[in-house]
N, C-alpha and C positions, 0 to 999 in steps of 0.2 A: 476819551472824548469829553470836552467841556461844553456845558450848556450856558456858560456865562454870556451876558449881554454887554455890548460895548457901552450902552447908555442906560441909565436907570429908567425903570418903567414906572408910570404913574400908578397910584394905588387904585384898588378896585372898590367901588362903593355900592351901597344898596340901590342907588339910582341907576348905576350901570347894569345891575342884574335885572331891575325892572324894565329897563330899556331893551335888554336882550330878550326878556319874556315877550314883549310886544313884537319884536322882530321875528320871533320864532312861532308866532301864532299862525296856524295853518301849515307849518313846516314840520315841527317836532310834535310828536304825540304827547298828550298828558297821560303818562303811563299809569297803569293800575296800581292800587295799593291793596294787597291781599293779606288777610289775617292768617296767622299760623297757629293752629291749636296746639300742635306738638311743642313748638318753641315757647308758646305762652305758658304751657304747663311746666316746662323746664325752668323758665326764668321766674315764674311766679307772678307774672304781669303780662298784659297784652303785648304781643309782638306782631308787627306788621312788616310786610315785605314790599319795598318800593321797586317795581318791576321794570327797571331800565333795560333788562334783557329783552323786553318786548318793544323797545324803541325801534324806530326805523334804522336800518343797518345793524340791528342787534345790540346796540350799546348806546350809552349817553354821548358818545363822541360827536355825533351829528350836531348837537347843540352848540358847542364851542366852535367847531369848524365853520358852521354857517355864519355865526356872528362875526367871526374873524374875517372871513372872505367878503361878507356883505359890507364890511366897513372899509374895504380897500378903495382907493381913489380910482377914477376911470382909467388912468394910464397904467396903474398897477394891475387892474383886472385885465387890461389888454395884453400885458406881458405874461399872464398865466400864473399859476401857483404850482408849488412843488412841496411834497411832504415825504417823510420816511416813516415806515411803520411795518410791524409784522402782521397787522390785522385790523383792529378796530378803528384806529385813527385813519388808516388808509381808506377804509370804506366811508367814514364820515366825511373826509375831505372830498372823495370822489363824488358822493351824492350831493353835497353842498355846492360843489363847483358846477355840477350839471344843472341844478336848480337855478343857479345864478348866471348860467351861460358863460362860465369861465373855463378855460382850458386847464386841465390838471395833469400833472405827472407825479407818479408815486413810486418811490424806490422801496423795494421790499427785499429782505434777505433771501438768498438762494434757497434756503431750506424752509421758506414759508409754506404753510399747508396749501395745497391746491385749491380747496374750496374758498379760502380767503383771497387768493389771487384772482380766481374766476369772478367772485363777487365784486371785487374792486374794479375789474375791467368792465363788468356788466353795468356798473354805475357810471361808466363813461371815462374813467381815467386811463392814461397810458401807463402801464406797469413796466418798470425796469428792475430786473433782479440784479442785486449787487451785494457782495460781501456775505460773510457767514454769520455775523452778529449785528445787532442793531446799531452799535456804534459805527461800524464800517458803512452801514447803509445811510446813517445820518450824515456822515462825512461826504458821501457821494452826492446826497441831495443838496447839501449846502454848497458843494463845488458846482453843481449844476445851476443853482440859483445865482452864484457869482458870475458864471459864464454866460448866462442867458438873460438875466434880469428878472426871471420869475421870482415871485414872492415866496419865501420859505414859510410854511405854516407849521409852527412848532406844536407838538402834541399837548403841551401843558404850560409852557413858560411865557405866557403873554396875557395881559389884562383882558383882552376880548375873549380869549379862550376861557378864562376863569369866570368871566361874567356869564357866558353862555352856559357853562356847567352849573353855575349857581342857581339857574332856574329850577333845577331839581329841588333845591332847598325851599324855594317859594311854593312849589307844588306840595311838598311834604307838609308845610304849615297849613295849607288850604285843605288837604285831605285828612290830616290828623292833627287838629289844632291843640289837642291835649298832650302831644308828644313831650316826653321828658328826656329821652336819650336818642341820638341818631348815631348809627354805627356805619362807617363807610370805608371801603378799601382805599389804600394810598399807594400810588406808584411814584410818579413825579410830583403829584400833589394838586393837580388842577381841579379835580372834582371836589376833593375835601375842602380846598381853599374856597371855592365858589360857594359851596353849601354853607361854610362857616360865615362868609361875608353876609349872605342873605339872612340866615337864621339868627345869628348873634345880634344883628341890627334890630330885629323885630322881637326876638325872644332870647335875651341874654341868659335866662335861667336854663335853657336847654343845654344839656351836656352833649358834646360832640366828640366821638371816639374814632380815631383813625386806626386802621388795621393794615399791617404789612406782613408779607411772608418772611419767616425768620431768615431764610437764605438770601433775601434781597432787601434787608431792612436798613436803609440809609438814613431814615429820619431820626431814630433814637440817638445815634452818635452825633448827628448833625445838630439836633436840638441841644444836646449836652455841650457841644463845642460852641454853639452860638452862631454857626455859619454852615452852609452846605459842605459836606465832606463826601467823598466817593467811597463806595464799597466795591472792592475788587472782585471780579468774577461772580456777580450775583447769580444764584442758582435756585430756581423754583419752577414748578409746573405752571404757576400762575403767571403766564407771560404778560398779561395785561397790567400787572404791577411789578414787573421785573425791570426795575430802573435802578441804575447804579449810583445816581446822584440826584438829590432834590433840585427842582427848578428854583432859581433865585426869587422869582415873583411869588410863587405859591409858598415858598419856605417862610418868607416874612409874614405872610398871612397866617399860616399854620402855627408858627411860633407864637403869634399873638393871640389867636382865637381858639385853637383846638385845645380841648381839656386833657387829652391823653392820646398817645399812640401805642398800640399793643402789637405784639407779634404772634403769629400762629405757625404751627408746624405743617409739614407736608401731609402727615396723617390726618390732621384736623381739617385741612383743606379738602382732601379727598372724601372724608366722612361727610363734610358739609355739602359737597356737590351731590353725593349720593342721597342725602336727606332731602335736598331740594327736589330731586327727581322723583323720589319715592313718595314723599309726604306732601309736597306742594305741587307736584306734577309740573314742574318748571325746569326747562333746560337752562342751566347756568354754567358759565365757564368758571375755572378755578378762581380767577381774580374776583369775579362777581360773587362767588360764594364765601369770600374771606370774612365779611361781617358775620355770616352765620357760623363760621368756624370759631370766631371770637366768642359768640354766645354759647356755643357748645363747650368751649374750653373752660369757661368760668361763668356759668349762668347767673350766679348770685351777685355778680359785680355790676349789674345793669339795672338802673331804676326805670320802671315802666310808666307809661307805655313806651315801647322801644320801636324805632323804625330802622330796619336793616336795608341798606341800599344794595340791590342786586344789579351791579353796574353793567353787566354784559352777558350775552348768551352765545357768543361765537366760539364754539369749541370744535376742534377738528375731531371727526368721528374716531380716528385711530387713537388720539389722546383720550377721548371719552372712554373707550374700552379699557385702556390702561388705568385710568383714574378710578373707574368704577371697581375694577378688581382690587386696586390699592385700597379703596374705601371699604370694600367688603372685608379685606384682610385686616384693616385697622379695627373693624368692629368685631373681629373674630368670626366672620361669616364666610371666610375663604381660607382653606388650609391646604398647604402643599406638603406632602410627606414622601420620603424616599426610603425604601427598604429593600432587603435582599431576601430571596426565597429560593427554594429548591426548584431547579428547572426540570419539571416533569409535567406530563399532560394533566390538565385540570387544576394546576397550582394557582393560576391567575383567577380562575373561576371561584376557587375556594376563598381567595383573598377578597374578591368582590362580594362574595356572600357575607363575609364578616362585616364589610362596610354597609351592605344593604340592611343587615340586621339592626344596625344602630341609626338607620335613616340618613346616612351621608350620601349626598348626591355627587356622583363622579362626573366631573366636567371633562377631564382629559387623562389619558394614560400613556406613559412612555415606558416601553418594555425593552430592555437591553440584555442581549445574551453574549455578545462578542467582545466586550471590554476586557483587555488583558488583566485588569485588576480582579476580575471575577474568577472564582474557582471553576473547575471543569463542570460541575453540576449546579452552578449558581446562575441566577438571573437577577438583574436589578430592575426595580419598578419605581417610577415616580408618578404620583397621582396628584391631581388638582381636584380638591373637593369643595363643594358648597355646603356650609354648615349653618347652624342656627344661632351661633354665638359662642363666646368663650367656654361656657359650660359644656356645650355640645362638642367643641374641639377636644376638651379634656376627656369626654366620654369616648370619642373615637380613638384617641391615643390609648386609653385603658383597654378598650376592646381589642386593639391590635396586639398589645402586650400579652393579654390573657390568652390570645390565640397562638402565642409563641413567636410573633414577629418582633424583630428589633428595628426600631425606627432610627434611621441614620441622621446625623447632623448635616 
């Protein structure tokens, strides 16, 4: 699916962002800026979290959607708007449309989480489920726009969208005027481009670092090539930045104004999400936690004060459970072990006693006796354990070996 535009888009300026800020007064919240003692100690300089996860609809997307729809001509508003999204953009368009009295239709993938579908409907949009991946959903939305005259609201590839997202940058400068580095997640590039336009115009000395998931990192090869290129089959838990090709409009801005684009792994994303929950007491989706993941991966690379933009907090509870376990495993705080023991009364109790002695918390036990691979007197046990870190994992393994158990691969 191509995001290319038939006509060149005008550039986005500081005046555009300031105009968007006035338009959003009373509509979008000026979100909180929270200090993080843990990250500050790690980086060796003050680190602040810009909490767009606490924005209306749970992400920054309302800003750009409202500015885009508010700028439509009366006849365009009368025709309604249409969007395609797996979550955040859908909710932003739905609420913005409701506030402006515009009819909205939102196409979402068939596998979209039910909480996101329900929230989009509650904000007033008509939701249509189509396709298994976002590219198919986008194609359906654009086909609907062509057939009905509804205005297609792109998630990132339009100057009004970028101007609206750029208001985050103005707020950062107002709330933390001493900032030296801003770290922001990058998918299609609308948020990073908007922040860059606002911040570089007023403070060209501020370093702006974009962050992409390694499995969906289209910007590094695009910047190297000098034009947007597609990454086939992007794969990451961070669906908010899971975009296969940069937008043409944000790409030009990011290529000119961003200082660096980094990538982070899935382990780093899940660890960052867990840290936001445990240390900052903030519910953040994987895409929103990507700037924190970058800080964790190389804390010495960022000059402070640092502002990390937590772009969203709309995370499906099922995904949250999986990501938290993944994050605990990445930190050595979750251990899965599989072993065989003699199938006799009390054998499992003896095993659990060994684990209790080393203070390992048993979360789940799977006990198999009937597998044909097992001997007549054997049983196989798989245990999921909560541990205290890598050293404790090693202690658990040593205790099992000393008790005569063989841990299987």
